[in-house]
C-alpha positions as CSV (number, residue, x, y, z in Angstrom):
1,M,108.6,136.7,18.3
2,D,111.3,135.3,16.1
3,K,110.9,131.6,16.3
4,L,114.3,131.0,14.6
5,F,116.0,131.8,17.9
6,S,113.4,130.5,20.4
7,L,114.5,129.8,23.9
8,E,110.9,129.1,25.2
9,G,111.0,126.9,28.3
10,K,114.7,127.5,28.9
11,S,116.4,129.3,31.8
12,F,119.7,131.2,31.9
13,L,121.9,133.0,34.3
14,I,123.8,135.9,32.7
15,A,126.6,136.8,35.1
16,G,127.4,140.5,34.5
17,G,124.1,140.7,32.7
18,T,123.0,144.3,33.3
19,R,125.7,146.4,31.2
20,G,127.4,146.1,27.8
21,I,127.4,142.7,26.1
22,G,125.8,141.0,29.2
23,R,122.9,143.3,29.0
24,A,122.4,142.7,25.2
25,V,122.6,138.9,25.9
26,S,120.0,139.2,28.7
27,I,117.6,141.2,26.6
28,R,118.0,138.9,23.5
29,F,117.5,135.7,25.5
30,A,114.4,137.1,27.3
31,R,113.0,138.3,24.1
32,A,113.4,134.8,22.6
33,G,111.4,133.4,25.5
34,A,113.9,132.4,28.1
35,R,113.6,133.1,31.8
36,V,116.7,135.2,32.6
37,V,118.5,136.0,35.8
38,A,120.8,138.9,35.2
39,S,123.4,139.4,37.9
40,Y,125.4,142.5,38.8
41,V,127.4,143.9,41.7
42,R,127.4,147.6,41.7
43,D,125.7,149.6,39.0
44,E,122.1,149.8,40.4
45,R,121.1,152.4,37.7
46,S,122.0,150.1,34.9
47,A,120.1,147.2,36.6
48,Q,117.0,149.2,37.2
49,T,117.0,150.5,33.5
50,L,117.3,146.9,32.3
51,Q,114.4,145.8,34.7
52,E,112.3,148.7,33.4
53,E,112.9,147.7,29.8
54,A,112.0,144.1,30.5
55,G,109.0,145.1,32.3
56,R,107.6,147.2,29.4
57,E,108.1,144.2,27.1
58,N,106.7,141.7,29.7
59,L,109.9,139.8,29.6
60,H,110.8,137.0,32.2
61,L,114.0,138.8,33.5
62,S,114.9,139.2,37.1
63,L,117.9,140.8,38.7
64,C,120.2,139.4,41.3
65,R,122.8,141.7,43.0
66,A,125.6,139.5,44.0
67,D,129.4,139.8,44.4
68,L,130.7,136.7,42.6
69,T,134.1,137.1,44.4
70,S,132.7,136.2,47.8
71,A,131.2,133.0,49.2
72,R,128.2,135.1,50.4
73,G,127.5,136.5,47.1
74,L,127.6,133.2,45.4
75,A,125.2,131.8,47.9
76,H,122.9,134.6,47.2
77,L,123.2,134.0,43.5
78,D,122.4,130.4,44.0
79,E,119.2,131.4,45.8
80,C,118.3,133.8,43.0
81,V,118.6,131.0,40.4
82,G,116.4,128.7,42.5
83,A,116.8,125.3,44.2
84,D,115.4,123.0,41.5
85,P,118.0,120.5,40.1
86,G,118.0,120.4,36.3
87,S,116.3,123.9,36.1
88,L,119.0,125.9,34.4
89,S,119.6,125.6,30.6
90,G,122.9,127.6,30.7
91,L,125.3,130.2,32.0
92,V,126.7,133.1,30.0
93,F,129.6,134.6,32.0
94,C,130.1,138.2,31.0
95,A,131.3,139.5,34.4
96,A,134.7,141.1,34.2
97,T,136.9,143.6,35.8
98,G,140.4,144.8,35.2
99,V,143.1,147.4,35.8
100,H,144.5,149.1,32.7
101,R,147.9,150.3,33.6
102,A,151.5,149.7,32.5
103,F,152.9,146.4,33.8
104,Q,155.3,148.0,36.1
105,D,152.5,149.9,37.8
106,L,150.4,146.8,38.6
107,S,150.3,145.6,42.2
108,A,149.5,142.3,43.8
109,R,146.2,143.8,44.8
110,H,145.4,144.5,41.1
111,F,146.3,140.9,40.2
112,D,144.2,139.5,43.0
113,W,141.1,141.6,42.2
114,T,141.2,140.9,38.4
115,F,141.8,137.1,38.7
116,S,139.2,136.9,41.5
117,L,136.4,138.0,39.3
118,N,137.6,137.1,35.8
119,V,138.8,133.6,36.6
120,K,138.1,132.3,40.1
121,A,134.5,133.5,40.1
122,F,133.8,131.6,36.9
123,S,135.3,128.5,38.2
124,E,133.4,128.7,41.6
125,L,130.1,129.6,39.8
126,V,130.3,126.7,37.4
127,K,130.9,124.2,40.3
128,L,128.0,125.8,42.3
129,L,125.6,125.5,39.4
130,L,126.5,122.0,38.1
131,P,123.6,120.3,39.9
132,K,121.2,122.9,38.5
133,F,122.1,122.4,34.8
134,R,119.8,120.5,32.6
135,V,121.3,117.9,30.2
136,P,122.3,119.2,27.8
137,A,123.2,122.6,29.1
138,A,125.5,125.4,27.7
139,I,128.3,127.3,29.4
140,V,129.6,130.3,27.6
141,A,132.5,132.6,29.0
142,L,133.2,135.8,27.3
143,S,136.9,136.7,26.7
144,S,138.6,139.3,24.6
145,Q,141.2,139.5,21.8
146,G,143.6,140.7,24.5
147,A,143.9,137.1,25.7
148,R,145.9,136.3,22.6
149,Q,147.7,139.5,21.5
150,V,149.5,142.3,23.1
151,V,147.3,145.4,23.9
152,P,149.0,148.3,25.7
153,C,148.1,148.6,29.4
154,Y,146.0,145.3,29.1
155,S,148.5,142.8,30.3
156,L,146.8,141.9,33.5
157,V,143.3,141.7,32.0
158,G,144.6,139.8,29.0
159,A,146.3,137.3,31.2
160,S,143.1,136.7,33.2
161,K,141.1,136.3,29.9
162,G,143.7,133.8,28.7
163,A,143.3,131.8,32.0
164,L,139.5,132.0,31.6
165,E,139.7,130.6,28.1
166,S,141.8,127.8,29.4
167,L,139.3,127.0,32.1
168,A,136.2,127.2,29.8
């Protein structure tokens, strides 16, 4: 193992950790020796593929299916992380959703759904996990360039990422 990036003895929650950037972070952290809990909400196939890869490499990676936009989902994620205060070294928030439509075609429902996961879930998750963080701990929230520049049909997602950056 590459000791330059050792995370031996550390534990991380990777929210949205089974696809895309979140999956890459989950695998890299686990390969560096961390215990990883990778959360997801829908894509069972991606989650199982990640679990199989981690199993082949004997990595300490577990999955937690939880909807971060609901109190029930957050409570389940809290259980997956574990009850021990000071047990969590960090959170990497990769969970995101969005509706890519022209501004005039966006509805209040689109707004609520996008901000519920991209902004509110981050806030609620951090508050929930505060007692579980070691000192020092790290919290990283992934954003996108669309938070700071105009991207066609990205106004709602960009606005939510800007709000996420402000919170983080």
